C-alpha positions as CSV (number, residue, x, y, z in Angstrom):
1,M,-35.9,-71.1,-81.8
2,A,-33.0,-73.1,-80.4
3,L,-31.3,-76.4,-81.0
4,F,-29.8,-78.9,-78.5
5,L,-26.7,-81.3,-79.2
6,A,-25.2,-83.5,-76.7
7,L,-23.2,-86.7,-76.6
8,L,-24.9,-90.1,-75.4
9,V,-23.3,-91.7,-72.3
10,G,-23.1,-95.1,-74.3
11,L,-20.4,-95.9,-76.8
12,S,-20.3,-98.6,-79.5
13,A,-18.1,-101.6,-78.9
14,A,-15.7,-100.4,-81.3
15,Q,-15.3,-97.2,-79.3
16,E,-15.0,-99.1,-76.0
17,R,-11.9,-101.2,-77.3
18,A,-10.2,-98.0,-78.2
19,S,-7.2,-97.0,-76.1
20,T,-8.3,-93.3,-76.5
21,K,-11.9,-92.5,-77.9
22,A,-13.0,-90.6,-80.9
23,R,-13.6,-86.9,-80.1
24,L,-15.8,-84.4,-81.9
25,L,-13.7,-81.2,-82.6
26,N,-16.4,-78.8,-83.8
27,G,-19.6,-79.8,-81.8
28,N,-20.6,-75.9,-81.7
29,Q,-20.1,-75.7,-85.6
30,I,-22.4,-78.7,-86.4
31,M,-25.7,-77.1,-86.2
32,S,-27.4,-73.6,-85.9
33,A,-30.9,-72.2,-85.8
34,D,-30.6,-71.5,-89.4
35,D,-30.3,-75.3,-90.1
36,Y,-33.8,-76.2,-89.0
37,P,-35.6,-77.7,-91.9
38,I,-38.1,-75.4,-93.3
39,E,-40.5,-78.3,-93.8
40,S,-40.3,-79.1,-90.1
41,L,-40.8,-75.5,-89.1
42,R,-43.8,-75.3,-91.1
43,K,-45.1,-78.4,-89.5
44,N,-44.1,-77.3,-86.1
45,E,-42.1,-80.5,-85.8
46,S,-39.6,-81.2,-83.0
47,G,-37.9,-84.3,-81.3
48,A,-34.8,-86.1,-80.5
49,V,-32.5,-88.3,-83.0
50,T,-30.1,-90.6,-82.0
51,V,-27.3,-91.4,-84.6
52,K,-24.3,-93.7,-85.0
53,L,-21.3,-92.3,-86.8
54,A,-18.8,-94.4,-88.6
55,V,-15.4,-92.4,-88.0
56,N,-12.5,-93.5,-90.2
57,P,-8.6,-93.1,-88.9
58,S,-8.5,-89.7,-90.5
59,G,-11.3,-88.5,-88.3
60,A,-13.7,-88.0,-91.0
61,I,-17.4,-89.4,-90.7
62,T,-17.8,-92.2,-93.5
63,S,-21.4,-93.3,-92.4
64,C,-24.4,-92.3,-90.3
65,T,-27.2,-94.5,-89.4
66,I,-30.6,-93.6,-87.4
67,V,-30.6,-95.5,-84.1
68,K,-33.7,-93.6,-82.8
69,S,-35.9,-91.6,-85.0
70,S,-37.3,-88.1,-83.9
71,G,-40.5,-89.4,-85.6
72,H,-40.0,-86.8,-88.1
73,S,-38.1,-87.9,-91.1
74,A,-36.8,-84.3,-92.3
75,L,-35.1,-83.8,-88.9
76,D,-33.7,-87.4,-89.0
77,E,-32.2,-86.8,-92.7
78,K,-30.8,-83.2,-91.9
79,T,-29.3,-84.3,-88.6
80,C,-27.1,-87.1,-90.7
81,A,-26.5,-84.8,-93.6
82,L,-25.2,-82.0,-91.2
83,F,-22.8,-84.3,-89.4
84,Q,-21.6,-85.8,-92.4
85,E,-20.9,-82.4,-94.1
86,R,-19.4,-80.7,-91.2
87,G,-18.3,-83.1,-88.4
88,K,-14.5,-83.4,-87.7
89,F,-13.3,-85.9,-85.2
90,Q,-10.1,-86.5,-83.6
91,P,-9.8,-90.2,-84.3
92,A,-9.7,-93.0,-81.8
93,T,-6.2,-94.8,-81.2
94,D,-5.1,-98.4,-80.3
95,D,-2.9,-99.3,-77.6
96,S,0.2,-98.4,-79.7
97,G,-1.1,-94.9,-80.5
98,N,-2.3,-95.8,-84.1
99,A,-5.2,-94.1,-85.3
100,I,-8.3,-96.6,-85.9
101,A,-11.8,-96.6,-87.1
102,S,-14.5,-96.3,-84.7
103,E,-18.1,-95.7,-84.1
104,V,-19.6,-93.0,-82.3
105,T,-23.2,-92.5,-80.9
106,Q,-24.7,-89.1,-80.5
107,K,-28.1,-87.6,-79.6
108,V,-29.5,-84.3,-81.2
109,G,-32.4,-82.8,-79.9
110,W,-34.3,-80.4,-82.2
111,K,-36.6,-78.2,-80.4
112,L,-38.6,-74.8,-81.3
113,V,-38.7,-72.4,-78.5
114,D,-40.9,-69.2,-78.4
115,N,-42.2,-70.2,-82.0
116,E,-45.7,-68.7,-81.1
117,M,-44.0,-65.5,-79.6
118,S,-45.5,-62.4,-81.4
119,M,-43.0,-60.0,-82.6
120,P,-43.9,-56.3,-82.6
121,R,-44.1,-54.4,-85.6
122,T,-42.2,-51.4,-84.3
123,D,-38.4,-51.4,-84.0
124,W,-36.8,-54.4,-81.8
125,M,-33.5,-56.0,-81.4
126,M,-32.5,-59.3,-79.8
127,R,-29.0,-60.8,-79.3
128,M,-27.6,-64.1,-78.2
129,T,-24.0,-64.4,-77.0
130,V,-22.3,-67.7,-76.5
131,A,-19.1,-67.9,-74.3
132,L,-16.6,-70.5,-75.6
133,G,-13.7,-72.2,-73.6
134,S,-10.3,-72.7,-75.0
135,D,-11.5,-76.1,-76.2
136,G,-14.2,-74.7,-78.4
137,G,-16.9,-76.0,-76.0
138,I,-19.8,-73.8,-74.7
139,I,-19.5,-72.4,-71.3
140,S,-22.7,-70.3,-71.2
141,C,-25.1,-68.5,-73.2
142,K,-26.9,-65.2,-72.7
143,F,-30.0,-63.6,-74.3
144,D,-30.6,-59.9,-74.4
145,S,-33.2,-57.9,-76.2
146,S,-34.9,-54.3,-76.5
147,G,-38.3,-53.7,-77.8
148,L,-39.7,-57.1,-77.1
149,V,-41.8,-58.6,-74.3
150,A,-39.3,-59.9,-71.5
151,R,-38.0,-63.3,-72.2
152,P,-35.9,-65.7,-70.3
153,G,-32.3,-64.6,-69.7
154,N,-30.8,-67.9,-70.4
155,C,-30.8,-69.8,-73.8
156,S,-29.3,-72.9,-75.5
157,M,-27.2,-73.4,-78.5
158,P,-25.9,-76.4,-80.4
159,G,-22.7,-77.8,-79.5
160,R,-20.9,-79.9,-76.7
161,H,-20.4,-78.3,-73.2
162,S,-17.0,-77.4,-72.5
163,M,-14.6,-79.8,-70.9
164,D,-12.0,-77.0,-70.2
165,A,-10.9,-76.8,-66.7
166,S,-11.2,-72.9,-66.7
167,P,-14.4,-71.4,-66.5
168,V,-13.1,-68.2,-67.8
169,P,-14.4,-67.5,-71.7
170,T,-11.5,-67.5,-74.3
171,G,-14.0,-66.2,-76.9
172,Y,-17.6,-65.5,-77.9
173,A,-19.9,-66.1,-80.7
174,I,-22.5,-63.5,-81.1
175,N,-25.9,-63.7,-83.1
176,E,-27.9,-60.2,-83.5
177,T,-31.1,-59.4,-85.1
178,F,-32.4,-56.0,-85.7
179,F,-35.9,-55.2,-87.0
180,Y,-36.9,-51.8,-88.3
181,S,-40.4,-50.9,-89.4
182,A,-39.4,-49.1,-92.4
183,D,-38.2,-50.2,-95.9
184,P,-34.5,-51.1,-96.3
185,D,-34.0,-47.8,-98.4
186,S,-35.0,-45.4,-95.4
187,A,-34.2,-48.0,-92.3
188,P,-31.3,-46.9,-90.1
189,K,-27.9,-48.9,-90.3
190,A,-27.6,-51.6,-87.6
191,P,-24.6,-50.4,-85.3
192,D,-21.8,-52.6,-85.0
193,L,-20.7,-54.2,-81.6
194,S,-17.8,-52.6,-80.0
195,G,-14.8,-54.9,-79.6
196,A,-16.2,-57.7,-81.8
197,Q,-15.6,-58.7,-85.4
198,L,-18.4,-59.0,-87.7
199,A,-18.4,-62.4,-89.6
200,S,-21.5,-62.0,-91.6
201,R,-24.6,-59.7,-92.1
202,Q,-27.7,-59.9,-94.2
203,V,-30.1,-57.0,-94.8
204,S,-33.4,-58.4,-95.9
205,R,-36.8,-56.7,-97.0
206,V,-39.6,-58.7,-95.5
207,T,-43.3,-58.3,-96.2
208,I,-45.9,-58.9,-93.5
209,S,-49.3,-59.8,-94.0
210,P,-52.2,-58.2,-91.8
211,D,-52.5,-61.2,-89.8
212,G,-48.6,-61.2,-88.8
213,Q,-47.3,-64.0,-91.3
214,V,-44.0,-63.3,-93.2
215,I,-45.5,-63.5,-96.9
216,A,-42.1,-62.6,-98.6
217,C,-38.4,-61.9,-97.8
218,A,-35.7,-60.7,-100.3
219,P,-32.0,-60.2,-99.5
220,V,-30.8,-56.6,-100.1
221,S,-27.3,-56.9,-99.1
222,Y,-24.4,-58.9,-97.5
223,S,-21.3,-57.9,-95.6
224,G,-18.7,-59.4,-93.7
225,S,-16.9,-62.6,-94.7
226,S,-17.9,-63.8,-98.3
227,S,-16.9,-67.4,-97.1
228,V,-19.7,-67.5,-94.4
229,Q,-22.5,-65.7,-96.2
230,R,-25.8,-67.6,-96.8
231,D,-29.3,-66.7,-97.7
232,R,-31.1,-66.3,-94.3
233,C,-34.6,-65.5,-95.5
234,D,-35.7,-69.2,-95.0
235,T,-35.4,-68.7,-91.2
236,V,-37.7,-65.8,-91.2
237,S,-40.5,-68.1,-92.1
238,N,-40.8,-68.9,-88.5
239,F,-41.2,-65.3,-87.3
240,R,-44.8,-64.3,-86.2
241,F,-45.6,-60.4,-85.9
242,A,-48.6,-58.7,-84.0
243,P,-51.6,-58.5,-86.4
244,A,-52.4,-55.1,-87.9
245,A,-55.5,-53.1,-87.3
246,E,-58.3,-54.4,-89.5
247,G,-58.6,-53.3,-92.8
248,S,-54.8,-52.6,-93.1
249,G,-52.7,-54.1,-96.1
250,P,-49.3,-55.8,-96.0
251,F,-46.6,-54.2,-94.3
252,I,-42.8,-53.9,-95.3
253,G,-39.9,-53.9,-92.9
254,T,-36.3,-54.5,-92.6
255,L,-34.4,-57.3,-90.9
256,V,-30.7,-57.2,-90.0
257,Q,-29.1,-60.4,-89.0
258,S,-25.5,-60.4,-88.0
259,D,-23.1,-62.7,-86.7
260,Y,-19.9,-61.7,-84.7
261,V,-16.9,-63.4,-83.0
262,S,-14.4,-61.9,-80.6
263,G,-11.6,-63.3,-78.6
264,T,-10.0,-66.5,-79.8
265,A,-13.4,-67.3,-81.5
266,A,-12.2,-64.7,-84.1
267,N,-9.0,-66.6,-85.0
């Protein structure tokens, strides 16, 4: 699954009159695949949302208005909620350099990718590596896997494209998932990435029905920074596994989901 976040070209009249425009400082931290509304995952909903954000002189978002709906209320409401909870702006300024209130229009695309892909019941791994510029923008994204059917070598992540003049990455954000076809009590420990700092990890016991649906998920352990831990079992509902042989019962496996940072992303 992937999400896409992009700034619209058009600006509000208040923004156009500003000497310097309000600038989103943490576009790559607004959304992640974990934020996809569970209701929308179950209904296979996707679409683009255009919102207008009111930014005060302190750079905080004071209101969010849906300008163009995705056609799905869950996606629209989640978009505004995430911007208001996490968005941080450098405020617009007037000709004298004083911070002023302004309005910014942004477009967010929610899109499910490979959600019909059948995951094997044998051991597999997938890793997504996002290269970040010195301004925190995304330079590139790479997908690697083992034990899975071949997938495209590129990917997309939420956040703005880097405006950094240098194409050389200054840091990386890495998301990694291991699946082991064994109960957590007997599953191997997922290896740590060399040269990267573990930000968070969740080990979960997942129960898979004979037809490949995840029918239960329970966290077993957490590690890494406690400040960024969150229950990731909700995201597992979008996984589909290969069906079992006729007459088989539910199957229990282990899912290890980890986030790493390296370079300036670790600071």
